[in-house]
N, C-alpha and C positions, 0 to 999 in steps of 0.2 A: 704593289704588283703581286699577283698570284703566281705561285710556282707549283707545278703539279708534283705529286708524289713520285711519279716515274722519272721526272727531270732530276729531282734530288737523288733518287736511287741510282740513276745512271751516272751522275756526277760522282757519287761516292765510289761506285764500282771502278770508274776510270782512274780516280785518284788512288785508290788502293792498288790497282794494277801497276800504275806508274811508280808507286812507292814500294812495290814488292811485297805488299801485305796480302797474305792468303786469307781468303774469307771462307773457304770450305763450304760454299754454297749457302751461307747464312745471310749474305747481302747486308743490308743496313741493320738488321736484327742482330748481326754478329757483334755489334758494339755492346749490346746488353750482355751477351755471353762473356765477352772479354772483360767487361766491368765486373761481373759477378765473380769470375774466376780470380781476377786481381784482388778484389775485396776479400775473398775467401783467404787468399794468401796473406793479406794484411791483418785480418782479424783472427785467424785461427792458427794457433801453434801447431806443431807437427802432430802431437797426440790427438788434437781435435780434428785435424784433417783425416787422420787414420780412422777415428770413429765415424766421421761423416762418410767416408768411403764404405765402411762396414754397413752403416745404415742404408746407403743408397743401394748396396748390393742386396740387402734384405728387401727393399721396396721393389727392386727389379724382378725378383722371383716371387713377389706377391705376399711377402711376410710383413708383419707390422714393423714399423721403423725401429722400435726398441727391442725387437726379438733377439734374445740372447745376451742382452745387456743386463748383467746380474750383479756384478760387484759394485760397491759404493763408488769406487774410483771411475769405473766406466759409466755409471749413472750420472756422475758429475760432469764427465766429458761430454756425454750425450746432451745434457742440459745446456752446457756452455756452447756446444756446436749448433744446437737448435736455435739458441738465442742469436748467435752470429748469423745463421742462415736467415732467420726472420728479420734481422736488421738489414741484410743485403736486399731481401725481397722488399722491404719497406722503402728502401732507397730507390728501387726500381718501380715503385708504385704498386706492388703486390701485397697480398694479405699474409697472415702468419700461417705457419705449419703447412706449407706448400711443398711436400716432398716430391711430387711428380715434377713440379717446376725445377726443383733443386737437381733432380736427375738430369734434366736437359742443360741447366746452366752450370752446374758444379760437378757433374759426374765425369768419370774418366771416358 
């Protein structure tokens, strides 16, 4: 039996509304966002999340991801956060070093 995309999408929307799940306009794609954010919290300790937010802010204003990351400690955090981000992207079927995607999936 073939089921159309719109039938699945509508079913998800109805189920989310009945369950009180807010989708913020993301519809089915919201599951990917939720997954990425949850995995980020699982894989990244607090310091890595802080560096990730710093990196995403850099990218948001057009700077290189590693702009201002100068100390050895910050460089290690940056590398670990980038590795976790790449793992999450891989789990979602995306490639490595996708900062623009991270801005959408993992940004504030």
